[in-house]
N, C-alpha and C positions, 0 to 999 in steps of 0.2 A: 504495500499502500502505499509504498512511497516513503517510509519508515526505515534507516538504517538500522542495524541489527547493531547491537554494543558490541562490541571487542574486549575480549581482556582473558583471564583464566578463570577456569570453575574450576570448584573448591571440591574436589571428590573423593577425601579423605584429613580428618582432623585428628590429633591423639591426644589422647584425654590429658591433662594437664599440662598441654603445650604452653607455649605465648602464646600461640593462634586461640587453641581452644580458653584459655584464659581471656582474651583477647575480645571471647563472644563469633568467632568466624566460625561458622556453620557449614557443614556439608551441602553444596547446592548453590555455596554463595558464587558470586559473578564478583571478580577485583580484577576494575577496569584501570584505576590507576594505581601508580605505587611514586608517594612524592607526588611530585608535578608532573610526573611524567606518565603517557597514555600508553597500556600494555594493549599490544598486536600481538604478541605469539609468546610462547612459552618460553623462547631464548629471551625477548625484551622482560619479562614476567625476575628467571632467574639473574638476568645482569642489573637490575635495579635494587632485586633485593640483597645483592653481595655488595654493590655500593651503602645500598644503609647500612650493615651492619659496621663500615666504618663511624658511624655514627651515633650508633646503637638502638634510635628507635626509627621506624618511618609512617608514614599514616599513609594509610589502605585508605580507597577508593570502591564500597561495595556497595552491588545491589542484591538487593534480596528481596523478594516478592514485588517484583516492579517499583520497588523503593528502594532509592540511595542513600547512603550514609558512609562516615568517614570512621576506619578503625585506627587507633594508633596502636602499634605494633614494635615492641622491645624485639630486636635482634643481636645474636651475639655469634661472635667470631666466631 
């Protein structure tokens, strides 16, 4: 219908008691941004997370049930 599909990475598994789990990320969430960068591929997602490890945390834009929200995620090296 002329509406572009959101690109990003779909969360397929969240390990209990992990940083992602504690941040509220759930299976089925669509991560469309890592920091200020749009995510278009798994490679971009991994690259942005790797950069975020140097900072210790990152803000993710997550879509769940057609609603967007930001999630702060602590990342360790």
